[in-house]
KEKE-3310 file (N, C-alpha, C; in steps of 0.2 Angstrom, whole numbers, plus 5000, padded with zeros to 4 digits):
npx = (5100:5083:5072:5056:5043:5030:5015:5002:4984:4970:4968:4959:4954:4969:4983:4995:5005:5006:5011:5024:5031:5031:5039:5051:5054:5056:5067:5077:5077:5081:5071:5064:5051:5036:5022:5006:4993:4977:4966:4952:4944:4950:4958:4957:4946:4934:4917:4915:4908:4912:4903:4897:4908:4920:4919:4927:4931:4931:4941:4952:4952:4956:4968:4975:4974:4982:4995:5000:5009:5022:5035:5040:5029:5015:4999:4990:4976:4973:4968:4956:4950:4950:4942:4932:4940:4955:4971:4988:4997:4992:4993:5007:5011:5005:5011:5024:5022:5021:5033:5045:5059:5063:5067:5055:5048:5040:5031:5027:5018:5025:5016:5008:5017:5018:5008:5010:5013:5000:4995:4989:4998:5011:5024:5027:5026:5037:5047:5045:5046:5055:5054:5049:5049:5041:5047:5040:5043:5045:5036:5040:5052:5070:5074:5062:5061:5072:5068:5057:5064:5070:5059:5054:5063:5067:5075:5088:5085:5082:5070:5070:5072:5063:5066:5056:5048:5040:5023:5008:4996:4981:4969:4957:4956:4955:4943:4934:4935:4930:4917:4913:4911:4923:4939:4951:4963:4979:4982:4980:4983:4978:4970:4964:4956:4948:4941:4935:4926:4918:4912:4905:4910:4911:4903:4891)
npy = (5056:5054:5042:5040:5029:5026:5017:5015:5011:5000:4990:4979:4965:4969:4959:4945:4946:4960:4964:4957:4962:4975:4974:4970:4982:4991:4986:4986:4999:5006:5012:5023:5023:5016:5019:5014:5018:5018:5020:5031:5032:5025:5032:5025:5017:5024:5026:5013:5005:4992:4977:4970:4975:4981:4995:5011:5014:5001:4994:5002:4998:4985:4986:4992:4982:4973:4978:4980:4973:4975:4986:4996:4998:5008:5016:5027:5038:5048:5049:5043:5052:5063:5060:5058:5056:5048:5055:5052:5062:5072:5066:5064:5077:5080:5071:5076:5088:5084:5077:5086:5086:5074:5061:5056:5040:5032:5017:5007:4994:4984:4983:4994:5003:5003:5010:5023:5035:5040:5044:5057:5073:5066:5069:5079:5071:5062:5072:5075:5064:5048:5036:5020:5003:4988:4974:4962:4946:4940:4948:4959:4961:4963:4973:4980:4985:4993:5003:5008:5014:5024:5032:5036:5044:5058:5074:5067:5057:5041:5027:5015:4998:4986:4971:4956:4941:4930:4930:4922:4930:4939:4952:4951:4937:4933:4939:4932:4919:4920:4924:4912:4904:4898:4896:4909:4906:4909:4918:4930:4940:4933:4941:4950:4940:4936:4948:4950:4940:4943:4955:4951:4952:4953:4942:4934)
npz = (5037:5043:5038:5032:5028:5017:5013:5003:4999:4996:5005:5007:5012:5022:5020:5022:5013:5010:5023:5023:5012:5017:5028:5022:5015:5025:5030:5019:5016:5027:5036:5048:5052:5046:5037:5035:5024:5022:5009:5006:4994:4980:4966:4953:4954:4955:4953:4952:4963:4974:4978:4994:5002:5014:5024:5024:5037:5043:5035:5039:5053:5052:5046:5057:5067:5061:5060:5073:5080:5075:5078:5069:5061:5057:5057:5047:5046:5037:5024:5025:5034:5026:5016:5000:4984:4985:4984:4981:4981:4989:5001:5002:5004:5016:5025:5023:5030:5043:5045:5042:5041:5037:5025:5013:5008:4996:4993:4980:4970:4957:4947:4949:4946:4932:4928:4934:4928:4926:4937:4948:4947:4946:4943:4953:4965:4963:4965:4978:4986:4988:4976:4978:4972:4973:4969:4958:4955:4938:4932:4926:4913:4914:4904:4903:4916:4916:4907:4914:4925:4918:4914:4926:4933:4941:4942:4943:4952:4954:4954:4967:4968:4977:4984:4987:4994:4982:4983:4980:4984:4987:4991:4984:4983:4996:4999:4991:4995:5008:5005:4999:5010:5014:5023:5027:5033:5038:5027:5030:5046:5062:5069:5060:5053:5063:5065:5052:5053:5065:5061:5050:5037:5019:5016:5007)
capx = (5093:5078:5068:5049:5040:5022:5012:4995:4981:4963:4969:4952:4958:4976:4985:5002:5010:5007:5016:5030:5034:5033:5045:5057:5054:5059:5074:5081:5078:5083:5066:5063:5044:5032:5015:5001:4988:4971:4962:4945:4942:4956:4956:4955:4940:4929:4912:4914:4908:4911:4898:4899:4914:4921:4919:4934:4933:4932:4947:4957:4953:4959:4976:4977:4975:4987:5002:5001:5015:5028:5037:5041:5023:5010:4993:4988:4969:4973:4964:4949:4947:4949:4936:4933:4945:4962:4976:4994:5001:4989:4995:5014:5011:5003:5017:5030:5021:5022:5040:5048:5066:5064:5066:5049:5049:5034:5032:5021:5020:5027:5010:5006:5022:5017:5002:5012:5012:4993:4994:4989:5004:5016:5031:5028:5027:5044:5051:5044:5047:5059:5049:5052:5045:5041:5048:5036:5046:5042:5031:5044:5059:5076:5073:5056:5063:5076:5064:5053:5068:5071:5053:5052:5068:5066:5081:5093:5084:5078:5066:5073:5068:5063:5065:5052:5047:5034:5017:5002:4990:4977:4963:4952:4956:4952:4935:4931:4935:4925:4910:4911:4911:4929:4943:4957:4968:4986:4982:4981:4984:4972:4966:4960:4952:4942:4937:4930:4920:4914:4909:4901:4912:4913:4899:4885)
capy = (5058:5050:5040:5038:5025:5026:5012:5017:5005:4999:4985:4977:4967:4969:4952:4943:4949:4967:4964:4954:4967:4981:4972:4971:4989:4994:4983:4988:5007:5008:5016:5024:5021:5014:5021:5011:5023:5015:5025:5032:5030:5025:5035:5021:5013:5028:5024:5005:5003:4984:4975:4966:4978:4984:5002:5013:5013:4994:4993:5005:4994:4979:4987:4994:4976:4969:4980:4982:4970:4978:4993:5000:4999:5013:5017:5034:5038:5054:5049:5042:5058:5068:5059:5059:5053:5049:5056:5051:5069:5076:5062:5065:5084:5080:5068:5081:5093:5080:5075:5091:5085:5067:5059:5052:5035:5029:5011:5005:4988:4985:4984:5001:5008:5003:5015:5028:5042:5042:5047:5065:5076:5061:5073:5082:5065:5060:5077:5076:5057:5043:5031:5013:4999:4981:4970:4956:4941:4937:4953:4964:4959:4968:4978:4984:4989:4999:5008:5011:5018:5030:5036:5038:5047:5065:5077:5063:5052:5035:5023:5010:4992:4982:4963:4953:4934:4930:4926:4923:4932:4945:4954:4948:4930:4932:4941:4927:4913:4921:4924:4905:4900:4895:4900:4913:4905:4910:4922:4937:4938:4930:4947:4952:4935:4937:4954:4949:4935:4947:4960:4948:4955:4949:4937:4935)
capz = (5037:5045:5032:5033:5023:5016:5009:5002:4996:4999:5011:5008:5018:5022:5020:5024:5008:5012:5029:5022:5008:5021:5032:5017:5013:5031:5031:5014:5015:5034:5038:5055:5053:5039:5038:5030:5023:5019:5005:5006:4988:4976:4960:4948:4956:4955:4948:4952:4970:4974:4983:5000:5004:5020:5024:5025:5044:5044:5032:5044:5059:5050:5046:5064:5071:5058:5061:5080:5084:5073:5081:5064:5057:5060:5052:5046:5044:5034:5018:5027:5037:5021:5012:4993:4981:4989:4979:4984:4981:4995:5007:5003:5007:5023:5028:5023:5035:5049:5045:5037:5041:5035:5018:5013:5004:4994:4991:4976:4967:4950:4943:4950:4943:4925:4927:4938:4925:4926:4944:4949:4949:4947:4944:4960:4970:4963:4968:4986:4989:4985:4974:4979:4969:4976:4963:4958:4950:4932:4930:4921:4911:4915:4900:4905:4922:4914:4904:4919:4928:4914:4914:4932:4936:4941:4945:4944:4957:4951:4958:4971:4968:4984:4983:4992:4991:4978:4986:4976:4988:4985:4994:4980:4984:5003:4999:4987:4999:5013:5002:4997:5016:5016:5027:5024:5037:5036:5022:5034:5053:5065:5072:5054:5052:5068:5064:5047:5055:5069:5057:5044:5031:5013:5015:5002)
cpx = (5088:5074:5061:5046:5032:5020:5004:4991:4974:4963:4962:4951:4965:4978:4993:5007:5011:5012:5023:5034:5035:5039:5051:5059:5058:5066:5079:5082:5080:5078:5066:5056:5041:5025:5010:4995:4982:4967:4955:4942:4948:4954:4953:4949:4934:4923:4911:4914:4907:4906:4901:4906:4914:4921:4926:4936:4934:4939:4953:4958:4956:4967:4979:4979:4981:4994:5004:5007:5022:5030:5038:5035:5018:5005:4991:4981:4968:4968:4957:4946:4946:4943:4937:4938:4952:4968:4983:4998:4998:4992:5003:5015:5010:5008:5023:5029:5022:5030:5045:5056:5068:5063:5060:5050:5043:5035:5025:5023:5022:5021:5007:5011:5021:5012:5004:5011:5005:4991:4994:4995:5010:5023:5032:5029:5034:5049:5051:5046:5052:5054:5053:5047:5046:5041:5044:5040:5042:5037:5034:5050:5064:5075:5067:5057:5067:5073:5060:5058:5069:5065:5052:5058:5067:5072:5086:5092:5079:5075:5071:5069:5069:5061:5061:5050:5040:5029:5011:4996:4987:4971:4957:4951:4953:4945:4931:4930:4930:4918:4908:4911:4917:4934:4948:4962:4975:4987:4983:4982:4977:4967:4961:4955:4946:4938:4932:4924:4915:4909:4904:4903:4913:4908:4893:4879)
cpy = (5053:5048:5037:5035:5026:5021:5014:5011:5005:4995:4982:4969:4967:4961:4951:4946:4956:4968:4962:4960:4973:4980:4973:4978:4993:4992:4986:4996:5010:5013:5017:5022:5020:5015:5017:5016:5020:5021:5025:5030:5030:5028:5031:5016:5017:5026:5016:5003:4995:4983:4971:4969:4980:4991:5005:5013:5006:4992:4996:5001:4988:4980:4989:4987:4972:4971:4982:4979:4971:4985:4998:5002:5004:5014:5025:5034:5045:5054:5047:5048:5063:5067:5060:5055:5054:5049:5056:5058:5072:5072:5064:5072:5084:5076:5072:5086:5090:5079:5080:5089:5078:5066:5054:5046:5032:5023:5009:4998:4989:4986:4991:5005:5008:5009:5022:5035:5044:5045:5055:5068:5071:5064:5076:5076:5063:5065:5077:5069:5053:5038:5024:5008:4992:4977:4963:4951:4939:4942:4957:4961:4965:4974:4983:4988:4994:5005:5012:5016:5025:5035:5039:5041:5055:5068:5072:5058:5047:5031:5018:5004:4988:4975:4960:4946:4935:4926:4928:4924:4938:4946:4951:4941:4929:4934:4935:4921:4914:4921:4917:4901:4896:4899:4904:4912:4906:4915:4930:4935:4936:4936:4950:4947:4935:4943:4953:4944:4939:4952:4957:4951:4950:4943:4939:4936)
cpz = (5039:5038:5035:5027:5023:5011:5009:4999:4999:5005:5012:5007:5017:5023:5021:5019:5009:5018:5027:5017:5012:5025:5028:5016:5019:5031:5025:5013:5022:5037:5046:5057:5046:5041:5033:5030:5019:5015:5006:5000:4983:4969:4954:4949:4957:4950:4948:4959:4970:4979:4989:5002:5011:5019:5025:5032:5046:5041:5037:5050:5058:5050:5053:5068:5068:5059:5068:5083:5081:5075:5075:5060:5061:5055:5052:5043:5040:5028:5020:5030:5031:5017:5004:4990:4984:4984:4983:4985:4987:5001:5008:5006:5014:5027:5029:5029:5042:5050:5041:5036:5038:5027:5018:5007:5002:4991:4986:4973:4960:4945:4943:4946:4935:4924:4931:4934:4924:4932:4944:4951:4951:4947:4951:4965:4969:4965:4976:4989:4985:4983:4975:4976:4971:4969:4963:4952:4944:4929:4924:4919:4913:4911:4901:4911:4921:4911:4909:4923:4925:4914:4920:4936:4935:4945:4947:4949:4954:4956:4961:4971:4975:4982:4989:4989:4987:4981:4982:4981:4986:4990:4991:4982:4991:5003:4996:4991:5005:5011:5000:5004:5017:5020:5024:5029:5034:5030:5024:5041:5056:5067:5066:5053:5057:5067:5058:5049:5060:5066:5051:5038:5025:5012:5010:5006)
residu = (UNK:UNK:UNK:UNK:UNK:UNK:UNK:UNK:UNK:UNK:UNK:UNK:UNK:UNK:UNK:UNK:UNK:UNK:UNK:UNK:UNK:UNK:UNK:UNK:UNK:UNK:UNK:UNK:UNK:UNK:UNK:UNK:UNK:UNK:UNK:UNK:UNK:UNK:UNK:UNK:UNK:UNK:UNK:UNK:UNK:UNK:UNK:UNK:UNK:UNK:UNK:UNK:UNK:UNK:UNK:UNK:UNK:UNK:UNK:UNK:UNK:UNK:UNK:UNK:UNK:UNK:UNK:UNK:UNK:UNK:UNK:UNK:UNK:UNK:UNK:UNK:UNK:UNK:UNK:UNK:UNK:UNK:UNK:UNK:UNK:UNK:UNK:UNK:UNK:UNK:UNK:UNK:UNK:UNK:UNK:UNK:UNK:UNK:UNK:UNK:UNK:UNK:UNK:UNK:UNK:UNK:UNK:UNK:UNK:UNK:UNK:UNK:UNK:UNK:UNK:UNK:UNK:UNK:UNK:UNK:UNK:UNK:UNK:UNK:UNK:UNK:UNK:UNK:UNK:UNK:UNK:UNK:UNK:UNK:UNK:UNK:UNK:UNK:UNK:UNK:UNK:UNK:UNK:UNK:UNK:UNK:UNK:UNK:UNK:UNK:UNK:UNK:UNK:UNK:UNK:UNK:UNK:UNK:UNK:UNK:UNK:UNK:UNK:UNK:UNK:UNK:UNK:UNK:UNK:UNK:UNK:UNK:UNK:UNK:UNK:UNK:UNK:UNK:UNK:UNK:UNK:UNK:UNK:UNK:UNK:UNK:UNK:UNK:UNK:UNK:UNK:UNK:UNK:UNK:UNK:UNK:UNK:UNK:UNK:UNK:UNK:UNK:UNK:UNK)
# end
């Protein structure tokens, strides 16, 4: 069965670690395609609008420029077109309508997995998609991972752990460096760095 990958997030901005983890996701799961889905508004950030942020359209443009050279990577603007709070279950249903005969694989980080039971309709997400968790070394003990497997197993389908290099990179760090007038060289792709400069993003 064809497998389609889904990676959601703010991508504010997208960085090298996102791309490396997605590459390992494609490789380990044998994906035919992997869709990056920038959120319009993430549920856990409602009521906390960040200052000096990129617009949803600008974040989408940065993702599009970052993934263009990988033939497995694609971008979906479904959450931005939908507007409002972006719930993963709605995106899963949309992707299922586009790929009814494919197995959907949803990738989240292990930090997100800790909070997964707070996600809207999380049981239904697990029934409609194979949950994959990007393992971050030293974040969880083997015992904690085992307990998480038990908590997130639905209909005898357990999460699959994706191994990727440990990279201390974050969108927050990129925004901070730009705001301080420093470079973000090699933290993201050149096209994204150029776009940030051209659009005057993240500057104070």
